[in-house]
KOLGURO-173415 format. One record per residue (C-alpha): x, y, z; residue number from 1. Coordinates in pm, 1 decimal, padded with zeros to 6 digits. Example, Ala and Ser with C-alpha at 12.3 -4.5 7.8 and 13.67 -1.06 7.14 Angstrom:
KOLGURO-173415
((01230.0,-00450.0,00780.0),1) ((01367.0,-00106.0,00714.0),2) 
END
This chain:
KOLGURO-173415
((01173.4,13639.7,15387.9),1) ((01477.4,13728.8,15183.5),2) ((01535.3,14054.9,15367.2),3) ((01594.6,13857.4,15689.0),4) ((01871.0,13648.8,15540.9),5) ((02165.4,13892.3,15572.1),6) ((02099.4,13941.8,15943.1),7) ((02049.6,13574.2,16006.3),8) ((02359.6,13485.8,15814.3),9) ((02553.4,13729.6,16028.3),10) ((02393.4,13599.3,16347.6),11) ((02463.4,13238.8,16260.3),12) ((02821.0,13311.1,16158.1),13) ((02881.4,13511.2,16473.7),14) ((02728.9,13240.4,16688.7),15) ((02940.3,12968.6,16538.4),16) ((03260.4,13164.4,16582.5),17) ((03170.9,13265.5,16937.8),18) ((03091.7,12910.7,17035.4),19) ((03421.5,12794.4,16892.1),20) ((03254.7,12523.9,16691.8),21) ((03311.6,12631.9,16331.5),22) ((03605.5,12401.1,16277.3),23) ((03439.3,12118.0,16464.9),24) ((03133.9,12149.7,16243.7),25) ((03349.8,12081.8,15940.9),26) ((03462.5,11754.0,16095.0),27) ((03128.9,11624.3,16221.3),28) ((02751.8,11632.2,16170.7),29) ((02657.1,11995.0,16105.7),30) ((02353.8,11957.5,16329.8),31) ((02564.3,11858.0,16630.3),32) ((02558.1,12098.7,16925.0),33) ((02855.1,12305.7,17034.1),34) ((03050.2,12149.8,17317.8),35) ((02993.6,12330.0,17645.9),36) ((03257.4,12383.1,17910.8),37) ((03270.5,12051.3,18094.9),38) ((03431.2,12223.7,18393.4),39) ((03102.3,12406.8,18452.1),40) ((02923.6,12082.0,18535.9),41) ((02757.8,11950.5,18738.6),42) ((02552.3,12260.6,18808.6),43) ((02215.5,12355.1,18951.4),44) ((02000.8,12630.2,18802.8),45) ((01716.3,12738.5,19032.9),46) ((01380.8,12860.3,18904.9),47) ((01041.3,12959.4,19035.9),48) ((00919.7,12605.8,18963.7),49) ((01217.8,12413.9,19098.2),50) ((01582.0,12334.3,19037.7),51) ((01736.0,12206.6,18715.6),52) ((02027.5,11977.0,18798.4),53) ((02258.1,11920.0,18502.3),54) ((02528.3,11659.5,18552.4),55) ((02704.7,11734.7,18222.8),56) ((02681.5,11963.8,17921.1),57) ((02352.1,11894.1,17740.2),58) ((02377.3,11737.2,17398.0),59) ((02010.2,11719.4,17301.5),60) ((01846.3,12053.3,17378.0),61) ((01472.9,12122.3,17365.5),62) ((01325.5,12470.3,17400.0),63) ((00989.6,12611.6,17503.2),64) ((00837.9,12958.0,17514.8),65) ((00980.8,13262.5,17335.9),66) ((01344.9,13348.2,17277.8),67) ((01503.8,13027.8,17402.3),68) ((01529.5,12877.0,17054.5),69) ((01695.4,13192.7,16923.7),70) ((01940.4,13200.8,17213.6),71) ((02034.8,12837.6,17163.2),72) ((02092.6,12892.7,16791.6),73) ((02294.4,13209.2,16857.4),74) ((02524.8,12999.4,17073.7),75) ((02586.5,12758.9,16786.8),76) ((02363.1,12479.5,16917.1),77) ((02088.4,12319.3,16709.0),78) ((01788.4,12217.4,16923.1),79) ((01629.5,11877.0,16882.5),80) ((01282.7,12016.5,16958.5),81) ((01131.7,12367.0,16949.0),82) ((00781.7,12510.5,16999.0),83) ((00566.5,12572.5,16695.9),84) ((00508.3,12927.6,16580.8),85) ((00142.4,12925.6,16488.7),86) ((00127.8,13297.9,16427.5),87) ((00412.9,13371.8,16187.6),88) ((00546.7,13028.7,16103.8),89) ((00331.4,12948.9,15802.6),90) ((00306.7,12588.1,15692.0),91) ((00638.6,12497.7,15853.5),92) ((00526.0,12641.6,16190.8),93) ((00876.1,12788.7,16227.8),94) ((00937.2,13163.5,16235.1),95) ((01123.9,13297.6,15931.6),96) ((01435.0,13398.9,16129.3),97) ((01465.3,13058.2,16296.2),98) ((01403.0,12878.6,15967.8),99) ((01671.1,13084.3,15793.8),100) ((01914.4,13041.5,16083.4),101) ((01876.5,12664.4,16061.3),102) ((01940.6,12683.0,15688.6),103) ((02248.4,12899.7,15737.8),104) ((02381.0,12645.3,15988.8),105) ((02302.1,12361.5,15745.9),106) ((02101.9,12196.6,16021.6),107) ((01816.1,11953.2,16018.8),108) ((01472.8,12079.2,16118.6),109) ((01403.8,12010.7,16487.6),110) ((01094.4,11834.4,16609.4),111) ((00813.1,12090.6,16621.7),112) ((00629.4,12080.0,16954.1),113) ((00264.6,12181.1,16928.1),114) ((00228.8,12525.1,17086.1),115) ((-00112.8,12611.2,16942.4),116) ((-00279.0,12598.5,17284.8),117) ((00028.5,12725.8,17474.4),118) ((00035.7,12397.1,17662.9),119) ((00338.0,12167.4,17662.8),120) ((00257.4,11820.2,17533.9),121) ((00490.1,11623.5,17760.5),122) ((00475.1,11296.5,17568.3),123) ((00554.8,11479.2,17244.8),124) ((00855.5,11640.5,17411.5),125) ((00984.6,11315.6,17558.9),126) ((00957.9,11144.8,17219.1),127) ((01229.5,11386.2,17096.2),128) ((01461.3,11238.8,17362.3),129) ((01604.8,11566.6,17497.3),130) ((01846.9,11582.3,17787.7),131) ((01733.3,11932.7,17890.5),132) ((01432.8,12161.7,17837.5),133) ((01521.2,12531.0,17829.2),134) ((01220.2,12755.3,17898.7),135) ((01329.4,13070.9,18085.1),136) ((01073.7,13295.6,17914.8),137) ((00757.2,13089.9,17896.4),138) ((00424.9,13010.0,18055.7),139) ((00538.4,12667.0,18172.5),140) ((00316.3,12540.6,18453.4),141) ((00419.4,12363.9,18771.0),142) ((00238.9,12051.9,18648.9),143) ((00433.1,12055.2,18321.6),144) ((00762.3,12120.1,18501.2),145) ((00699.3,11832.4,18741.4),146) ((00600.0,11591.2,18464.4),147) ((00913.4,11657.7,18258.2),148) ((01139.7,11650.7,18563.0),149) ((00983.0,11322.4,18677.3),150) ((01082.0,11176.2,18340.5),151) ((01445.9,11255.0,18420.5),152) ((01475.0,11567.1,18203.9),153) ((01609.3,11880.0,18378.9),154) ((01393.7,12186.7,18313.5),155) ((01541.9,12535.6,18310.8),156) ((01236.7,12749.3,18383.9),157) ((01183.7,13117.8,18460.1),158) ((01354.2,13262.4,18769.9),159) ((01056.5,13454.4,18907.0),160) ((00727.1,13440.8,18716.7),161) ((00584.4,13334.2,18377.8),162) ((00662.6,13562.8,18085.8),163) ((00871.8,13811.1,18286.3),164) ((01234.3,13707.8,18234.2),165) ((01428.8,13994.4,18069.4),166) ((01549.6,13902.7,17723.6),167) ((01915.3,13941.1,17821.8),168) ((01861.3,13697.3,18107.1),169) ((01716.6,13445.2,17860.5),170) ((02050.7,13447.1,17678.8),171) ((02252.1,13435.7,18001.8),172) ((02049.8,13151.4,18151.6),173) ((02069.5,12957.5,17826.1),174) ((02445.8,13006.2,17813.6),175) ((02480.8,12881.2,18169.7),176) ((02269.6,12572.6,18098.7),177) ((02479.9,12486.7,17792.4),178) ((02815.5,12554.7,17956.4),179) ((02864.6,12848.2,17718.2),180) ((02855.9,13141.4,17959.6),181) ((03145.7,13330.1,17801.3),182) ((02993.3,13294.2,17457.6),183) ((02657.0,13416.2,17588.8),184) ((02824.2,13722.8,17736.1),185) ((02985.4,13797.3,17400.5),186) ((02653.9,13762.8,17216.9),187) ((02496.3,14005.3,17463.4),188) ((02783.5,14250.3,17436.0),189) ((02731.9,14261.0,17061.1),190) ((02356.2,14312.8,17094.3),191) ((02391.8,14569.4,17371.6),192) ((02637.0,14761.2,17156.8),193) ((02377.4,14776.5,16880.2),194) ((02107.6,14905.4,17116.5),195) ((02346.7,15156.6,17275.2),196) ((02450.9,15281.1,16932.1),197) ((02084.9,15324.7,16837.4),198) ((02016.6,15517.8,17158.9),199) ((02322.4,15737.8,17104.2),200) ((02206.0,15811.3,16750.8),201) ((01870.4,15927.8,16889.3),202) ((01931.8,16144.9,17196.7),203) ((01583.2,16284.8,17149.0),204) ((01443.6,15959.5,17296.2),205) ((01593.0,16028.2,17639.2),206) ((01322.0,16082.8,17901.3),207) ((01032.7,16078.9,17654.0),208) ((00731.1,15896.8,17797.6),209) ((00590.5,15611.6,17591.7),210) ((00302.2,15366.1,17615.1),211) ((00239.1,15045.4,17423.3),212) ((-00134.8,14983.8,17374.2),213) ((-00292.4,14727.3,17145.1),214) ((-00650.3,14674.4,17034.7),215) ((-00755.6,14313.3,16985.8),216) ((-01118.0,14278.5,16876.5),217) ((-01225.7,14557.1,17108.2),218) ((-01016.8,14448.3,17404.8),219) ((-00748.4,14702.7,17484.9),220) ((-00417.2,14576.7,17617.8),221) ((-00153.9,14799.1,17773.3),222) ((00193.4,14649.1,17802.9),223) ((00390.7,14693.5,18123.3),224) ((00765.0,14737.6,18191.5),225) ((00805.7,14359.4,18237.2),226) ((00722.0,14310.1,17869.3),227) ((01041.2,14279.8,17659.0),228) ((00911.7,14528.6,17402.2),229) ((00880.7,14792.8,17672.3),230) ((01221.2,14694.6,17809.9),231) ((01386.7,14768.4,17474.4),232) ((01211.0,15104.7,17458.0),233) ((01348.9,15193.3,17801.3),234) ((01695.6,15080.7,17687.1),235) ((01661.5,15333.0,17403.8),236) ((01594.1,15610.9,17653.7),237) ((01214.6,15617.7,17673.3),238) ((01035.2,15601.3,18008.4),239) ((00708.9,15439.0,18114.3),240) ((00484.0,15705.1,18269.9),241) ((00289.3,15654.3,18594.7),242) ((-00030.9,15680.9,18391.6),243) ((00049.5,15336.3,18252.2),244) ((00156.9,15159.5,18569.7),245) ((-00132.0,15315.2,18764.7),246) ((-00373.4,15126.5,18537.4),247) ((-00216.6,14788.5,18618.3),248) ((-00485.5,14558.8,18759.7),249) ((-00245.1,14276.5,18839.1),250) ((-00418.2,14042.3,18594.0),251) ((-00089.9,13959.0,18420.9),252) ((00279.6,14009.9,18475.7),253) ((00341.3,14185.7,18144.9),254) ((00014.9,14351.6,18041.9),255) ((-00309.1,14490.5,18174.3),256) ((-00642.7,14543.2,18002.9),257) ((-00799.0,14887.4,17994.2),258) ((-01164.9,14976.3,17946.5),259) ((-01203.7,15188.9,17633.4),260) ((-01351.3,15476.4,17831.8),261) ((-01034.1,15488.5,18042.8),262) ((-00793.5,15523.7,17752.4),263) ((-00779.7,15897.5,17805.7),264) ((-00580.7,15816.8,18120.6),265) ((-00296.9,15674.3,17909.4),266) ((-00105.1,15999.9,17905.8),267) ((00225.8,15944.5,17728.2),268) ((00408.3,16162.4,17477.2),269) ((00448.5,15879.1,17226.4),270) ((00253.3,15561.3,17151.6),271) ((00396.7,15243.3,16999.5),272) ((00145.3,14989.7,16874.4),273) ((00157.3,14654.4,16696.5),274) ((-00077.7,14552.3,16416.3),275) ((-00089.7,14278.3,16155.8),276) ((-00154.4,14495.7,15849.6),277) ((-00136.0,14850.4,15718.0),278) ((-00514.7,14850.1,15703.7),279) ((-00526.3,14767.4,16075.0),280) ((-00283.1,15051.1,16147.7),281) ((-00499.7,15298.7,15959.3),282) ((-00797.6,15172.4,16155.1),283) ((-00611.4,15225.1,16480.8),284) ((-00503.1,15576.5,16391.5),285) ((-00853.7,15673.9,16283.1),286) ((-01034.0,15511.4,16573.4),287) ((-01221.4,15756.4,16794.2),288) ((-01151.3,15522.7,17084.8),289) ((-00776.4,15520.2,17022.9),290) ((-00779.7,15895.6,16986.0),291) ((-00884.1,15924.0,17348.6),292) ((-00511.6,15876.8,17412.3),293) ((-00346.8,16219.3,17376.1),294) ((-00048.6,16087.9,17176.7),295) ((-00275.7,15920.0,16921.8),296) ((-00485.2,16234.6,16884.6),297) ((-00164.1,16428.4,16821.8),298) ((-00036.1,16173.0,16571.6),299) ((00270.6,16077.4,16777.3),300) ((00234.8,15708.7,16694.6),301) ((00485.5,15447.9,16578.6),302) ((00326.7,15135.6,16433.9),303) ((00499.5,14804.4,16371.0),304) ((00319.5,14604.6,16105.4),305) ((00311.6,14236.8,16013.6),306) ((00646.5,14064.5,16044.3),307) ((00780.1,14378.3,16216.3),308) ((00526.0,14317.0,16491.4),309) ((00623.4,13952.7,16526.8),310) ((00997.0,14016.2,16534.1),311) ((00951.1,14277.5,16807.5),312) ((00736.5,14049.8,17022.0),313) ((01036.7,13932.4,17218.7),314) ((01382.7,14069.5,17137.0),315) ((01626.6,13788.0,17068.2),316) ((01976.2,13754.7,16919.1),317) ((01806.6,13682.2,16585.8),318) ((01521.7,13933.9,16579.5),319) ((01674.7,14238.2,16747.7),320) ((01939.4,14322.0,16483.1),321) ((01670.8,14309.8,16215.9),322) ((01395.7,14511.5,16382.6),323) ((01610.6,14779.2,16549.9),324) ((01663.6,15006.4,16243.9),325) ((01292.8,15001.8,16158.7),326) ((01190.3,15049.0,16520.9),327) ((01415.7,15349.8,16578.4),328) ((01314.5,15509.2,16247.9),329) ((00947.0,15493.0,16335.6),330) ((01004.3,15602.7,16693.9),331) ((01207.3,15900.1,16572.0),332) ((00920.1,16011.3,16349.3),333) ((00668.4,15979.1,16632.9),334) ((00897.5,16160.8,16876.7),335) ((00940.1,16446.7,16628.5),336) ((00562.7,16487.4,16616.8),337) ((00540.4,16476.7,16998.0),338) ((00809.2,16740.6,17035.5),339) ((00646.5,16969.6,16784.8),340) 
END
């Protein structure tokens, strides 16, 4: 993915300078983590599954779920273990932006934890000998949390519920766990400035209603405000209409399924959808079922395709700078159609 490299190079360089570890890296193993603020420890980080008690700054960091690996790397720390990416990772099972970030940091490849079934293999994790597991945006279960904690490894889990932690909070929580809170704030300030600049460049987004549906083998998913993709859209000025939240069945924290015959109730001005190929996008646009949604029938659709889809799945310090220009360009085109 050569087009990812400039962004990842920038992200890695920024992270190293923010973490204050560039000079240290020249004097020691390049895969060594940045030193956290020792004055911040010991500390306790509460979560919905229990407390993580960290006596000192972690040196061997493992990650789980989405976004945590990216946040750790953005703070200049190389994880010892990360979850596999079995959707976009190819043979390496590492996403292109993480793989390139590791290369830019001249770091060794972490242990790849099998994530194919979205279940943490505790023995596999413990074999990597971590001193913390960071999983603030994940589906970690109470049983998994308890098993890792019982082995003496603190687990930084989600504050409220699985798969609902806002992407900014993932960075903040990760920074706290590593003793790099100031550096995390600076990473977020940089990312927020990019999003704010994109919103300012597109005042036409303000107040426009948007929905995010997806068709998967005939099952229609509708993403809710807790989903990070929807959160970024709202940061850009879009709003989630009641027609979306009214369809929420409570089956998940970040999405609901919708019967095809009820898609006409998804009444938003613009639709954003995610597909794995241009052919799939054409199929979506031409589908009589999809066209039950007024925005699709009007042609006010932005579609993210392939690696665009994957990078937008959960905004992170590595993916957001890359996807934002493409996302805003496609949203601007769809908004222009909606506004006539």
